[in-house]
N, C-alpha and C positions, 0 to 999 in steps of 0.2 A: 766285453767291458764290465764284467761282473765285479772284478777287483776294484775298478774305478768307482763303481757305485758304492761298494762297501767302504771305501776310503771316504767318499763324500759324506756318508751317514755318520761315521765315527768322528771325522774331523769337524763337521758342522755342529754336531752335538756337543763336542768338547769346547768348541769355540763359543757357542751360545752360553754354556755353563760358566766359562771364564769371563766373558765380557757382558753378561746380562745387565750388570749395574750401569753400564754406559748408556743403555737405552733410555731409562727414565731421566738421566742427566741431560742427554741430548734433546729429548722431547721437551723438557722444561725450558731449555735455552731457546728452542725453536718457538715455543709459545710466547716467551718473553721478548725475543728479538724480531719475530715474524708473526705477530698476533693475527687472529681472524681466520685461522684454518687449522686443519689437523697437522700433527707433527709428522705424520706419515703420508707418503705419496704412493698411491696404488694405481697401477695402470696395466691395461691388457697388453701383453706382448705375445709374440709368436714363439712357441716352444717346439719341442721334439715332435716330428711328424706333422708340423704345421698347425698343431692345436694351440688355441689361445689359453693363456694362464694369467693369473694376477701376479705381477711383479711388485715387490715391496721395497721402498727406499725411504730415507728420511727426506722430507720436503726441503727443497733448496730454492724454489721459485715463489714469486708472489702468487696468492691464491687464484686470482682472476686471469692468469696468463693463458694465452692461446697462440695459435700460429704453428710454425714449423717445429718439428722435433729436433732440428739441427740447431745447436747453440754455438755461440762464438764467445771469445774472451771479452768481458765487459758487457755481455748481454744484459739489457735493462730488466729482463724478466727474472734474472738471478739476483737475489739479495746479497748484501755484503757478507752476512753470516753464512748464507747458502754457498757462496763462493769458497769460503774456508772449508765447509763440509765437503765440497767437491774436490778441492785441492788435496786434502788428506784422505780422500775416498771414504770418509766416515758416512757419507750419505748412502753407501752401498752395504753397510753392515746388516740391515734387515734382510738382505738377500741370503744370509745364512739360513734363515727359516725356509726360503724357497729351495735351497739345496737339500735341507733335511727332509722335506716332504716329497722330494723327487722331481720338482719342476725345473730345477737348475742343477748345475754341477760346479765344482770349483773352477775347472778349466773347460773352455769351450767358446763358441762364438757368442758375442753379446746378443741378448734377445732383442730382436727388431720390433718396432711398432708395426701394426698391420699396414700393408701397402708395399713394403719393401720385399718381404719374402715372396709375395705373390708374383714378383717380376723375375724370380729365379727360373732359369731354364736349363734343360739337359743335365749334365753332370754337376752343375752348380747347385742343384737341389740336394746333393749329398749333405750339404750344410744342415738340412732339416732332419737328418738322421741322428743328429747329436743333441744332447740337452744343452741349452744355452749356459754359458759360463760367467762367473764373476770376473775371471781374467782369461787370457788366452793370447795366442800369437798376435792377432790383430789388435787386441787391447793394449798389448805392450808396445807395438810399433806406433800406435796412435794415442799414446798416453797423454800427449799434449795436443790432442785433436782440436780443442777449442782455440788454442793459440795459433795453430797452423791455419785453420779456417779464417781466423781474424786477420792474419797476415795476408792471406790471399785476397780477402775482401778489401783491405786497405790498398793493396797493389792495384786491383781493378778500379777502385775509386780514383786513385791517383792518375790512372790512365784515361779517366774521363767517363767511366761507367756510372750512369746515373740511376741504375735500377736500385730498388730497396735492398738494404743489407742482407735480409733474410733470403731474398731471391738469389743473390750472388752466392751466398753461403750454401744454399741447397744445391745449386748447380755444381759447385765444386765437390760437395759430398757425393752427389749422385754419379758424376762422371769420372771422378778420380779416386776418392777415398773408399767409397762403398765397394766398387769392383775389386780393388786391391784387398780389402778385408775378406771378400768372398774367396779370392784366390788363396789367401793364407789359411782360411778356415777349411777349405776343401783339402789342402795339403795336409793339414792337421788330421783330418778324418782318415785320409788314405795312408798316412804314415804314423798312426797313433803309437805312442810310447808312454807307459805309465811314468817312467823315470823322467821323461821330458815334461810331463805334467808337474812333477815335483820341482823340477828346475824352474819352470815358469812361475810357480807359486812363490818360490823364494825370490826370484827376480822381481816379482811384483812388490813383495814386502820390502825388499832391500833397495828398490829403485835401480836395479841393474839391467843390463842387456843380456840376451841369450842368442845363440846362433840357431837359426831356424829357416828352413827352405832356402839355404844358400845365402842368407843375409843376417845381419844383426838386427834384432827387434827389441 
């Protein structure tokens, strides 16, 4: 995957040079609309080989948030301005730096928080042979993940489930969404194609679907 890494270096460097001016603008707006904390959110994530790295994003949540890493649409931890950053994926622009320095790639599995990758067993651990990506087949399929989880939570609550919202959301993620993401990411590793990478990058930017692993994602 040498060519993949060369592409990541060139594309991320060009991207940073083209959009550098967006960073101070977004940082200013975050400080204005979400005062009291840094404009950036830095969190340890699991990278290639299971090694931890610092993943950089624009902050979209309140400073004192805690709890599950699984979020739902309308999550009280996400500010109104943060929701807009997430909707247009602006919060992920700082990850271009992570791509440039080699901690991430443009295409690959999304970087997990510690705790999920530890549960991978057998061939599923092939996921850890890849650099985490800004986008990828699982990211495309679950681009509306927050809304999907929110709908599931609402359905369970309508059926009389009285558990906390985050508990229901985490259950759905752990039993349904996460295993499917692992399946897609393992398929990506075993059937890697540079041109499929390019197709998925364009699909991400244009909001389109691509055929992958026998389905549209």
